[in-house]
N, CA, C and O atoms as a CHARMM CRD file, in Angstrom:
* protein
*
  340
    1    1 MET  N     19.02000  40.54400  31.60700 PROA 1      0.00000
    2    1 MET  CA    20.33500  40.80900  32.40900 PROA 1      0.00000
    3    1 MET  C     21.17000  39.95800  32.88200 PROA 1      0.00000
    4    1 MET  O     21.44100  39.85200  34.07800 PROA 1      0.00000
    5    2 ASN  N     21.69800  39.20400  31.86100 PROA 2      0.00000
    6    2 ASN  CA    22.56400  38.22100  31.94800 PROA 2      0.00000
    7    2 ASN  C     23.95300  38.61500  31.73300 PROA 2      0.00000
    8    2 ASN  O     24.54600  38.23700  30.72200 PROA 2      0.00000
    9    3 GLU  N     24.57400  39.42800  32.70800 PROA 3      0.00000
   10    3 GLU  CA    25.90400  40.01200  32.31600 PROA 3      0.00000
   11    3 GLU  C     26.92500  39.05000  32.77900 PROA 3      0.00000
   12    3 GLU  O     26.94500  38.54200  33.90000 PROA 3      0.00000
   13    4 GLY  N     27.71900  38.85200  31.88300 PROA 4      0.00000
   14    4 GLY  CA    28.84600  38.02100  32.01700 PROA 4      0.00000
   15    4 GLY  C     28.68400  36.63300  32.08700 PROA 4      0.00000
   16    4 GLY  O     29.54400  35.86300  32.51500 PROA 4      0.00000
   17    5 GLY  N     27.25900  36.22300  31.54400 PROA 5      0.00000
   18    5 GLY  CA    27.07500  34.60400  31.50800 PROA 5      0.00000
   19    5 GLY  C     26.86700  34.25200  32.88500 PROA 5      0.00000
   20    5 GLY  O     27.29700  33.10900  33.03900 PROA 5      0.00000
   21    6 GLU  N     26.44900  34.66900  33.85000 PROA 6      0.00000
   22    6 GLU  CA    26.35600  34.26000  35.30100 PROA 6      0.00000
   23    6 GLU  C     25.08600  33.09700  35.45400 PROA 6      0.00000
   24    6 GLU  O     25.15200  32.15800  36.24700 PROA 6      0.00000
   25    7 TYR  N     24.03900  33.32500  34.62900 PROA 7      0.00000
   26    7 TYR  CA    22.94700  32.55600  34.46400 PROA 7      0.00000
   27    7 TYR  C     22.88900  31.72000  33.38600 PROA 7      0.00000
   28    7 TYR  O     22.58100  32.08100  32.25100 PROA 7      0.00000
   29    8 GLY  N     23.21200  30.48100  33.75300 PROA 8      0.00000
   30    8 GLY  CA    23.13500  29.50900  32.55700 PROA 8      0.00000
   31    8 GLY  C     21.87600  28.67200  32.60700 PROA 8      0.00000
   32    8 GLY  O     21.01400  28.78900  33.47900 PROA 8      0.00000
   33    9 LEU  N     21.83900  27.71500  31.47700 PROA 9      0.00000
   34    9 LEU  CA    20.46400  26.90900  31.58600 PROA 9      0.00000
   35    9 LEU  C     20.67100  25.81100  32.34200 PROA 9      0.00000
   36    9 LEU  O     21.75900  25.24200  32.26100 PROA 9      0.00000
   37   10 LYS  N     19.61900  25.30500  33.24400 PROA 10     0.00000
   38   10 LYS  CA    19.67100  24.24900  34.37600 PROA 10     0.00000
   39   10 LYS  C     19.75500  23.13700  33.66400 PROA 10     0.00000
   40   10 LYS  O     20.41300  22.21900  34.15300 PROA 10     0.00000
   41   11 PHE  N     19.09900  22.94100  32.31100 PROA 11     0.00000
   42   11 PHE  CA    18.99900  21.67200  31.72000 PROA 11     0.00000
   43   11 PHE  C     19.58400  22.03800  30.24900 PROA 11     0.00000
   44   11 PHE  O     19.43200  23.14600  29.73500 PROA 11     0.00000
   45   12 LYS  N     20.22200  21.03800  29.68800 PROA 12     0.00000
   46   12 LYS  CA    20.52300  21.05200  28.34300 PROA 12     0.00000
   47   12 LYS  C     19.29300  21.23000  27.42500 PROA 12     0.00000
   48   12 LYS  O     18.22700  20.74900  27.80900 PROA 12     0.00000
   49   13 PRO  N     19.34500  21.80100  26.38900 PROA 13     0.00000
   50   13 PRO  CA    18.19400  21.84700  25.39900 PROA 13     0.00000
   51   13 PRO  C     17.67000  20.67900  24.89900 PROA 13     0.00000
   52   13 PRO  O     16.48700  20.52800  24.59700 PROA 13     0.00000
   53   14 GLU  N     18.67200  19.72100  24.79500 PROA 14     0.00000
   54   14 GLU  CA    18.39600  18.29500  24.24400 PROA 14     0.00000
   55   14 GLU  C     17.53200  17.48500  25.09000 PROA 14     0.00000
   56   14 GLU  O     16.67200  16.73300  24.63100 PROA 14     0.00000
   57   15 LEU  N     17.81300  17.67600  26.58400 PROA 15     0.00000
   58   15 LEU  CA    17.27600  17.08600  27.49200 PROA 15     0.00000
   59   15 LEU  C     15.69300  17.31700  27.53500 PROA 15     0.00000
   60   15 LEU  O     14.85300  16.42400  27.64100 PROA 15     0.00000
   61   16 MET  N     15.44500  18.73000  27.43000 PROA 16     0.00000
   62   16 MET  CA    14.25700  19.03800  27.44100 PROA 16     0.00000
   63   16 MET  C     13.37300  18.82200  26.19200 PROA 16     0.00000
   64   16 MET  O     12.14300  18.78900  26.22100 PROA 16     0.00000
   65   17 LEU  N     14.13400  18.67900  25.10400 PROA 17     0.00000
   66   17 LEU  CA    13.34200  18.04700  23.89800 PROA 17     0.00000
   67   17 LEU  C     13.02900  16.83300  23.99100 PROA 17     0.00000
   68   17 LEU  O     12.14400  16.47800  23.21300 PROA 17     0.00000
   69   18 TYR  N     13.50700  15.94700  24.77500 PROA 18     0.00000
   70   18 TYR  CA    13.53000  14.62400  24.91300 PROA 18     0.00000
   71   18 TYR  C     12.30400  14.46500  25.87000 PROA 18     0.00000
   72   18 TYR  O     11.40500  13.64600  25.67900 PROA 18     0.00000
   73   19 VAL  N     12.36400  15.28700  26.86300 PROA 19     0.00000
   74   19 VAL  CA    11.15900  15.10000  27.90700 PROA 19     0.00000
   75   19 VAL  C      9.91400  15.51900  27.03400 PROA 19     0.00000
   76   19 VAL  O      8.91000  14.88900  27.36800 PROA 19     0.00000
   77   20 ILE  N      9.75100  16.22800  26.21800 PROA 20     0.00000
   78   20 ILE  CA     8.67700  16.52900  25.31400 PROA 20     0.00000
   79   20 ILE  C      8.31400  15.21800  24.26400 PROA 20     0.00000
   80   20 ILE  O      7.21100  14.68700  24.13200 PROA 20     0.00000
   81   21 LYS  N      9.40600  14.91600  23.66100 PROA 21     0.00000
   82   21 LYS  CA     9.17300  13.72900  22.83500 PROA 21     0.00000
   83   21 LYS  C      8.56200  12.38700  23.35800 PROA 21     0.00000
   84   21 LYS  O      7.71200  11.69500  22.79900 PROA 21     0.00000
   85   22 LEU  N      9.18800  12.17200  24.56200 PROA 22     0.00000
   86   22 LEU  CA     8.68500  10.81700  25.23400 PROA 22     0.00000
   87   22 LEU  C      7.23800  10.70200  25.25200 PROA 22     0.00000
   88   22 LEU  O      6.72500   9.74100  24.67900 PROA 22     0.00000
   89   23 PRO  N      6.37500  11.73800  25.95700 PROA 23     0.00000
   90   23 PRO  CA     5.00500  11.62500  25.97800 PROA 23     0.00000
   91   23 PRO  C      4.32900  11.60600  24.46900 PROA 23     0.00000
   92   23 PRO  O      3.32300  10.95500  24.18700 PROA 23     0.00000
   93   24 CYS  N      4.97200  12.33200  23.67300 PROA 24     0.00000
   94   24 CYS  CA     4.49900  12.15200  22.22100 PROA 24     0.00000
   95   24 CYS  C      4.49000  10.69100  21.72200 PROA 24     0.00000
   96   24 CYS  O      3.53000  10.13500  21.18800 PROA 24     0.00000
   97   25 ALA  N      5.74700  10.13200  21.98200 PROA 25     0.00000
   98   25 ALA  CA     5.89000   8.72500  21.44000 PROA 25     0.00000
   99   25 ALA  C      4.76800   7.75000  22.23900 PROA 25     0.00000
  100   25 ALA  O      4.14800   6.85100  21.67000 PROA 25     0.00000
  101   26 ILE  N      4.65000   8.03300  23.40300 PROA 26     0.00000
  102   26 ILE  CA     3.85700   7.19100  24.18900 PROA 26     0.00000
  103   26 ILE  C      2.35500   7.51200  23.59300 PROA 26     0.00000
  104   26 ILE  O      1.79600   6.55700  23.05500 PROA 26     0.00000
  105   27 ALA  N      1.72700   8.62400  23.63200 PROA 27     0.00000
  106   27 ALA  CA     0.65200   9.03400  23.17800 PROA 27     0.00000
  107   27 ALA  C      0.37500   8.43900  21.61000 PROA 27     0.00000
  108   27 ALA  O     -0.67100   7.85800  21.31900 PROA 27     0.00000
  109   28 LEU  N      1.28000   8.63400  20.82100 PROA 28     0.00000
  110   28 LEU  CA     1.31100   7.89900  19.53300 PROA 28     0.00000
  111   28 LEU  C      1.09500   6.30100  19.53800 PROA 28     0.00000
  112   28 LEU  O      0.34500   5.77400  18.71700 PROA 28     0.00000
  113   29 HSD  N      1.82400   5.53200  20.54800 PROA 29     0.00000
  114   29 HSD  CA     1.57500   4.32400  20.65600 PROA 29     0.00000
  115   29 HSD  C      0.33700   3.85900  21.12300 PROA 29     0.00000
  116   29 HSD  O     -0.14300   2.79400  20.73500 PROA 29     0.00000
  117   30 LEU  N     -0.30200   4.73300  22.08200 PROA 30     0.00000
  118   30 LEU  CA    -1.56700   4.39200  22.62200 PROA 30     0.00000
  119   30 LEU  C     -2.78500   4.60700  21.54900 PROA 30     0.00000
  120   30 LEU  O     -3.84400   3.98200  21.61300 PROA 30     0.00000
  121   31 VAL  N     -2.50400   5.49400  20.65000 PROA 31     0.00000
  122   31 VAL  CA    -3.47300   5.75000  19.58500 PROA 31     0.00000
  123   31 VAL  C     -3.43300   4.72500  18.38900 PROA 31     0.00000
  124   31 VAL  O     -4.50100   4.45700  17.83800 PROA 31     0.00000
  125   32 LEU  N     -2.43900   4.22200  18.01900 PROA 32     0.00000
  126   32 LEU  CA    -2.16600   3.38700  17.12700 PROA 32     0.00000
  127   32 LEU  C     -2.34300   1.80200  17.42700 PROA 32     0.00000
  128   32 LEU  O     -2.69500   1.01800  16.54600 PROA 32     0.00000
  129   33 TYR  N     -2.09200   1.45300  18.62000 PROA 33     0.00000
  130   33 TYR  CA    -2.29900   0.27700  19.15400 PROA 33     0.00000
  131   33 TYR  C     -3.78300  -0.36300  18.95900 PROA 33     0.00000
  132   33 TYR  O     -3.90200  -1.56500  18.71800 PROA 33     0.00000
  133   34 PRO  N     -4.78500   0.40500  19.06300 PROA 34     0.00000
  134   34 PRO  CA    -6.23200  -0.43300  18.70300 PROA 34     0.00000
  135   34 PRO  C     -6.23800  -0.72100  17.31000 PROA 34     0.00000
  136   34 PRO  O     -6.92800  -1.64400  16.87800 PROA 34     0.00000
  137   35 GLN  N     -5.48100   0.03300  16.51300 PROA 35     0.00000
  138   35 GLN  CA    -5.71700  -0.18200  14.98300 PROA 35     0.00000
  139   35 GLN  C     -4.88800  -1.50000  14.68100 PROA 35     0.00000
  140   35 GLN  O     -5.33000  -2.28500  13.84200 PROA 35     0.00000
  141   36 ILE  N     -3.57900  -1.79400  15.40700 PROA 36     0.00000
  142   36 ILE  CA    -3.02200  -2.94600  15.20600 PROA 36     0.00000
  143   36 ILE  C     -3.66100  -4.15300  16.00300 PROA 36     0.00000
  144   36 ILE  O     -3.35400  -5.27800  15.60900 PROA 36     0.00000
  145   37 ASP  N     -4.47800  -4.04400  17.03400 PROA 37     0.00000
  146   37 ASP  CA    -5.20500  -5.14000  17.61100 PROA 37     0.00000
  147   37 ASP  C     -6.16600  -5.63300  16.76200 PROA 37     0.00000
  148   37 ASP  O     -6.32500  -6.83500  16.55100 PROA 37     0.00000
  149   38 GLN  N     -7.05700  -4.41300  16.08200 PROA 38     0.00000
  150   38 GLN  CA    -8.15700  -4.84700  15.31400 PROA 38     0.00000
  151   38 GLN  C     -7.55300  -5.65200  14.19100 PROA 38     0.00000
  152   38 GLN  O     -8.04700  -6.76500  14.01400 PROA 38     0.00000
  153   39 GLY  N     -6.51900  -5.25800  13.36500 PROA 39     0.00000
  154   39 GLY  CA    -6.00900  -6.12700  12.36500 PROA 39     0.00000
  155   39 GLY  C     -5.63500  -7.38800  12.88100 PROA 39     0.00000
  156   39 GLY  O     -5.83800  -8.27400  12.05100 PROA 39     0.00000
  157   40 LEU  N     -5.11500  -7.83300  14.05500 PROA 40     0.00000
  158   40 LEU  CA    -4.64500  -9.01700  14.55400 PROA 40     0.00000
  159   40 LEU  C     -5.81700  -9.79900  14.80600 PROA 40     0.00000
  160   40 LEU  O     -5.73500 -10.99900  14.54300 PROA 40     0.00000
  161   41 ARG  N     -6.98600  -9.31500  15.30400 PROA 41     0.00000
  162   41 ARG  CA    -8.09200  -9.89200  15.67400 PROA 41     0.00000
  163   41 ARG  C     -8.77100 -10.29400  14.45200 PROA 41     0.00000
  164   41 ARG  O     -9.42500 -11.33700  14.45300 PROA 41     0.00000
  165   42 LEU  N     -8.67600  -9.53800  13.35900 PROA 42     0.00000
  166   42 LEU  CA    -9.32500  -9.88600  11.96200 PROA 42     0.00000
  167   42 LEU  C     -8.68800 -11.15400  11.41700 PROA 42     0.00000
  168   42 LEU  O     -9.26400 -12.10300  10.88600 PROA 42     0.00000
  169   43 MET  N     -7.47200 -10.99900  11.63500 PROA 43     0.00000
  170   43 MET  CA    -6.61100 -12.21200  11.10400 PROA 43     0.00000
  171   43 MET  C     -6.81500 -13.49700  11.75900 PROA 43     0.00000
  172   43 MET  O     -6.79400 -14.58100  11.17600 PROA 43     0.00000
  173   44 LYS  N     -7.01400 -13.31600  13.00000 PROA 44     0.00000
  174   44 LYS  CA    -7.29100 -14.70000  13.91600 PROA 44     0.00000
  175   44 LYS  C     -8.61400 -15.05900  13.66400 PROA 44     0.00000
  176   44 LYS  O     -8.87500 -16.26100  13.60900 PROA 44     0.00000
  177   45 PHE  N     -9.40500 -14.31900  13.51800 PROA 45     0.00000
  178   45 PHE  CA   -10.97900 -14.80900  13.20700 PROA 45     0.00000
  179   45 PHE  C    -11.03100 -15.36900  11.64000 PROA 45     0.00000
  180   45 PHE  O    -11.71900 -16.34800  11.35300 PROA 45     0.00000
  181   46 ALA  N    -10.45100 -14.84300  10.91900 PROA 46     0.00000
  182   46 ALA  CA   -10.17800 -15.31800   9.54000 PROA 46     0.00000
  183   46 ALA  C     -9.47400 -16.79900   9.49100 PROA 46     0.00000
  184   46 ALA  O     -9.82000 -17.58900   8.61300 PROA 46     0.00000
  185   47 ASN  N     -8.54700 -17.12800  10.39000 PROA 47     0.00000
  186   47 ASN  CA    -8.01700 -18.15900  10.30800 PROA 47     0.00000
  187   47 ASN  C     -8.65900 -19.18200  11.09100 PROA 47     0.00000
  188   47 ASN  O     -8.54600 -20.38500  10.85500 PROA 47     0.00000
  189   48 ASN  N     -9.45300 -18.59600  12.19100 PROA 48     0.00000
  190   48 ASN  CA    -9.93100 -19.82400  12.94100 PROA 48     0.00000
  191   48 ASN  C    -11.41100 -20.29600  12.50300 PROA 48     0.00000
  192   48 ASN  O    -11.92600 -21.37900  12.78300 PROA 48     0.00000
  193   49 SER  N    -11.99000 -19.22700  11.74100 PROA 49     0.00000
  194   49 SER  CA   -13.40700 -19.47300  11.33100 PROA 49     0.00000
  195   49 SER  C    -13.48600 -19.25000   9.61500 PROA 49     0.00000
  196   49 SER  O    -14.03500 -18.30600   9.04500 PROA 49     0.00000
  197   50 PRO  N    -12.91500 -20.17300   9.10500 PROA 50     0.00000
  198   50 PRO  CA   -12.94800 -19.92500   7.54100 PROA 50     0.00000
  199   50 PRO  C    -14.36300 -20.18100   6.75700 PROA 50     0.00000
  200   50 PRO  O    -14.70600 -19.78400   5.64400 PROA 50     0.00000
  201   51 ASP  N    -15.08600 -21.00100   7.74100 PROA 51     0.00000
  202   51 ASP  CA   -16.24900 -21.43300   7.33400 PROA 51     0.00000
  203   51 ASP  C    -17.39600 -20.37700   7.34100 PROA 51     0.00000
  204   51 ASP  O    -18.45200 -20.57800   6.74200 PROA 51     0.00000
  205   52 SER  N    -17.15900 -19.34500   7.98200 PROA 52     0.00000
  206   52 SER  CA   -17.93400 -18.30800   8.02500 PROA 52     0.00000
  207   52 SER  C    -17.80600 -17.31200   6.80900 PROA 52     0.00000
  208   52 SER  O    -18.55300 -16.34000   6.70100 PROA 52     0.00000
  209   53 PHE  N    -16.95200 -17.57000   6.02700 PROA 53     0.00000
  210   53 PHE  CA   -16.99500 -16.69600   4.78000 PROA 53     0.00000
  211   53 PHE  C    -17.36400 -17.51500   3.48000 PROA 53     0.00000
  212   53 PHE  O    -17.48500 -18.74000   3.47000 PROA 53     0.00000
  213   54 VAL  N    -17.53300 -16.66800   2.35700 PROA 54     0.00000
  214   54 VAL  CA   -17.80000 -17.31500   1.06300 PROA 54     0.00000
  215   54 VAL  C    -16.37400 -17.89600   0.68500 PROA 54     0.00000
  216   54 VAL  O    -15.42200 -17.91400   1.46600 PROA 54     0.00000
  217   55 THR  N    -16.35500 -18.37000  -0.62800 PROA 55     0.00000
  218   55 THR  CA   -15.33700 -19.24700  -1.11100 PROA 55     0.00000
  219   55 THR  C    -14.12800 -18.12400  -1.18800 PROA 55     0.00000
  220   55 THR  O    -14.19400 -17.03800  -1.76300 PROA 55     0.00000
  221   56 HSD  N    -12.98200 -18.67900  -0.44500 PROA 56     0.00000
  222   56 HSD  CA   -11.67600 -17.60200  -0.55700 PROA 56     0.00000
  223   56 HSD  C    -12.01300 -16.32200   0.06600 PROA 56     0.00000
  224   56 HSD  O    -11.34300 -15.33700  -0.24400 PROA 56     0.00000
  225   57 GLY  N    -13.02800 -16.20900   0.95400 PROA 57     0.00000
  226   57 GLY  CA   -13.43200 -14.93800   1.62200 PROA 57     0.00000
  227   57 GLY  C    -12.33400 -14.77700   2.89400 PROA 57     0.00000
  228   57 GLY  O    -11.77400 -13.71200   3.15400 PROA 57     0.00000
  229   58 SER  N    -12.14500 -15.94700   3.58600 PROA 58     0.00000
  230   58 SER  CA   -11.18200 -15.92700   4.69400 PROA 58     0.00000
  231   58 SER  C     -9.78600 -15.36900   4.10800 PROA 58     0.00000
  232   58 SER  O     -9.14400 -14.50100   4.69900 PROA 58     0.00000
  233   59 TYR  N     -9.42500 -15.88100   3.03200 PROA 59     0.00000
  234   59 TYR  CA    -7.96900 -15.27700   2.44600 PROA 59     0.00000
  235   59 TYR  C     -8.08300 -13.76200   2.50800 PROA 59     0.00000
  236   59 TYR  O     -7.27100 -13.13400   3.18900 PROA 59     0.00000
  237   60 ILE  N     -9.13700 -13.08100   1.77200 PROA 60     0.00000
  238   60 ILE  CA    -9.54200 -11.78300   1.55700 PROA 60     0.00000
  239   60 ILE  C     -9.40600 -10.94500   3.07200 PROA 60     0.00000
  240   60 ILE  O     -8.73700  -9.92200   3.21800 PROA 60     0.00000
  241   61 ALA  N    -10.16700 -11.59800   4.10800 PROA 61     0.00000
  242   61 ALA  CA   -10.24900 -10.98700   5.46700 PROA 61     0.00000
  243   61 ALA  C     -8.90400 -10.96500   5.96100 PROA 61     0.00000
  244   61 ALA  O     -8.49000  -9.97600   6.56600 PROA 61     0.00000
  245   62 PHE  N     -8.12200 -12.06500   5.73600 PROA 62     0.00000
  246   62 PHE  CA    -6.84000 -12.25300   6.26200 PROA 62     0.00000
  247   62 PHE  C     -6.12800 -11.04400   5.88700 PROA 62     0.00000
  248   62 PHE  O     -5.69100 -10.20300   6.67300 PROA 62     0.00000
  249   63 LEU  N     -6.04700 -11.02700   4.63800 PROA 63     0.00000
  250   63 LEU  CA    -5.21300  -9.72700   3.93400 PROA 63     0.00000
  251   63 LEU  C     -5.53000  -8.53300   4.24100 PROA 63     0.00000
  252   63 LEU  O     -4.62600  -7.70400   4.34300 PROA 63     0.00000
  253   64 LEU  N     -7.07000  -8.10500   4.49200 PROA 64     0.00000
  254   64 LEU  CA    -7.33900  -6.86400   4.88800 PROA 64     0.00000
  255   64 LEU  C     -6.84300  -6.63600   6.33100 PROA 64     0.00000
  256   64 LEU  O     -6.29100  -5.57200   6.60900 PROA 64     0.00000
  257   65 GLY  N     -7.02200  -7.60200   7.26000 PROA 65     0.00000
  258   65 GLY  CA    -6.43800  -7.52400   8.58100 PROA 65     0.00000
  259   65 GLY  C     -4.78900  -7.35400   8.55500 PROA 65     0.00000
  260   65 GLY  O     -4.19600  -6.75300   9.45100 PROA 65     0.00000
  261   66 PHE  N     -4.23200  -7.85700   7.60500 PROA 66     0.00000
  262   66 PHE  CA    -2.80000  -7.98800   7.69900 PROA 66     0.00000
  263   66 PHE  C     -2.39900  -6.56800   7.11600 PROA 66     0.00000
  264   66 PHE  O     -1.48600  -5.94300   7.65600 PROA 66     0.00000
  265   67 ILE  N     -3.00800  -6.10200   6.12500 PROA 67     0.00000
  266   67 ILE  CA    -2.72200  -4.82600   5.44200 PROA 67     0.00000
  267   67 ILE  C     -3.04400  -3.67500   6.47200 PROA 67     0.00000
  268   67 ILE  O     -2.15800  -2.82100   6.49400 PROA 67     0.00000
  269   68 GLY  N     -4.05500  -3.45600   7.29700 PROA 68     0.00000
  270   68 GLY  CA    -4.44500  -2.84000   8.30700 PROA 68     0.00000
  271   68 GLY  C     -3.41000  -2.71100   9.41800 PROA 68     0.00000
  272   68 GLY  O     -2.94900  -1.64100   9.81400 PROA 68     0.00000
  273   69 MET  N     -3.10400  -3.89100   9.86600 PROA 69     0.00000
  274   69 MET  CA    -2.02300  -4.03600  10.87700 PROA 69     0.00000
  275   69 MET  C     -0.56100  -3.42800  10.43000 PROA 69     0.00000
  276   69 MET  O      0.08200  -2.58800  11.05900 PROA 69     0.00000
  277   70 LEU  N     -0.23900  -3.98000   9.33900 PROA 70     0.00000
  278   70 LEU  CA     0.90900  -3.63000   8.89300 PROA 70     0.00000
  279   70 LEU  C      1.17800  -2.12900   8.44600 PROA 70     0.00000
  280   70 LEU  O      2.31200  -1.65700   8.36600 PROA 70     0.00000
  281   71 THR  N     -0.06000  -1.38900   8.14600 PROA 71     0.00000
  282   71 THR  CA    -0.01700   0.09000   7.75000 PROA 71     0.00000
  283   71 THR  C      0.27000   0.67300   9.25900 PROA 71     0.00000
  284   71 THR  O      1.27100   1.37700   9.39400 PROA 71     0.00000
  285   72 ALA  N     -0.44300   0.45100  10.23800 PROA 72     0.00000
  286   72 ALA  CA    -0.33900   0.98400  11.51800 PROA 72     0.00000
  287   72 ALA  C      1.15800   0.84900  12.02100 PROA 72     0.00000
  288   72 ALA  O      1.81100   1.77900  12.49300 PROA 72     0.00000
  289   73 VAL  N      1.58100  -0.39600  11.85600 PROA 73     0.00000
  290   73 VAL  CA     2.92000  -0.53000  12.41200 PROA 73     0.00000
  291   73 VAL  C      3.91300   0.51000  11.64000 PROA 73     0.00000
  292   73 VAL  O      4.77500   1.17500  12.21500 PROA 73     0.00000
  293   74 VAL  N      3.69600   0.53100  10.50000 PROA 74     0.00000
  294   74 VAL  CA     4.70700   1.21900   9.59100 PROA 74     0.00000
  295   74 VAL  C      4.60900   2.71000   9.96500 PROA 74     0.00000
  296   74 VAL  O      5.57900   3.45900  10.08300 PROA 74     0.00000
  297   75 ALA  N      3.31700   3.04600  10.13800 PROA 75     0.00000
  298   75 ALA  CA     3.15900   4.58500  10.71600 PROA 75     0.00000
  299   75 ALA  C      3.80500   4.69600  11.88800 PROA 75     0.00000
  300   75 ALA  O      4.47700   5.71800  12.03300 PROA 75     0.00000
  301   76 GLU  N      3.77200   3.70200  13.00000 PROA 76     0.00000
  302   76 GLU  CA     4.27600   4.07900  14.32500 PROA 76     0.00000
  303   76 GLU  C      5.90800   4.13500  14.07200 PROA 76     0.00000
  304   76 GLU  O      6.66400   4.93500  14.62400 PROA 76     0.00000
  305   77 THR  N      6.32100   3.03800  13.04700 PROA 77     0.00000
  306   77 THR  CA     7.80000   3.05800  13.06600 PROA 77     0.00000
  307   77 THR  C      8.26400   4.34500  12.59200 PROA 77     0.00000
  308   77 THR  O      9.09400   4.98000  13.24200 PROA 77     0.00000
  309   78 VAL  N      7.79900   4.76000  11.53400 PROA 78     0.00000
  310   78 VAL  CA     8.10500   6.13300  10.80500 PROA 78     0.00000
  311   78 VAL  C      8.03700   7.37800  11.84300 PROA 78     0.00000
  312   78 VAL  O      8.96600   8.17900  11.94800 PROA 78     0.00000
  313   79 ASN  N      6.84000   7.45900  12.59900 PROA 79     0.00000
  314   79 ASN  CA     6.49100   8.56300  13.38400 PROA 79     0.00000
  315   79 ASN  C      7.92900   8.38000  14.80700 PROA 79     0.00000
  316   79 ASN  O      8.50000   9.36300  15.28100 PROA 79     0.00000
  317   80 ILE  N      8.16300   7.23000  15.13700 PROA 80     0.00000
  318   80 ILE  CA     8.98000   7.18000  16.34300 PROA 80     0.00000
  319   80 ILE  C     10.33700   7.35200  15.76400 PROA 80     0.00000
  320   80 ILE  O     11.15200   7.81100  16.56400 PROA 80     0.00000
  321   81 TYR  N     10.82300   7.07500  14.45800 PROA 81     0.00000
  322   81 TYR  CA    11.88700   7.47600  13.76500 PROA 81     0.00000
  323   81 TYR  C     11.95300   8.96800  13.91200 PROA 81     0.00000
  324   81 TYR  O     12.86100   9.47900  14.56700 PROA 81     0.00000
  325   82 LEU  N     11.02000   9.68800  13.32500 PROA 82     0.00000
  326   82 LEU  CA    11.10900  11.03800  13.32800 PROA 82     0.00000
  327   82 LEU  C     11.31900  11.67100  14.60800 PROA 82     0.00000
  328   82 LEU  O     12.11800  12.57600  14.84500 PROA 82     0.00000
  329   83 LEU  N     10.40800  11.02400  15.53100 PROA 83     0.00000
  330   83 LEU  CA    10.73600  11.72600  17.00000 PROA 83     0.00000
  331   83 LEU  C     11.97000  11.51800  17.43800 PROA 83     0.00000
  332   83 LEU  O     12.44200  12.46400  18.06900 PROA 83     0.00000
  333   84 SER  N     12.82300  10.33600  17.27300 PROA 84     0.00000
  334   84 SER  CA    14.09600  10.16000  17.71500 PROA 84     0.00000
  335   84 SER  C     15.15200  10.93500  17.11500 PROA 84     0.00000
  336   84 SER  O     16.29100  10.87500  17.57900 PROA 84     0.00000
  337   85 ASN  N     14.84800  11.71700  16.04300 PROA 85     0.00000
  338   85 ASN  CA    15.80400  12.49000  15.39400 PROA 85     0.00000
  339   85 ASN  C     15.49700  13.97000  15.70500 PROA 85     0.00000
  340   85 ASN  O     16.21000  14.86000  15.23900 PROA 85     0.00000
């Protein structure tokens, strides 16, 4: 019963969409941060303790940590890009 358009929206639809997208972006960051942290810790351990590995094992461990961290960063970047559009 909106005769004559006297009842309008209190908020713009874009604002309400951003109100929903912001917690989604924060939750996404909180979910992906442990994966990034795990990759960084593995890279740090591989650099600080190369004698704990077999020959060239520290390089492989470093690359695995780097790939894991890079994958999580790319996933977070793509998801935040999609949430911002």
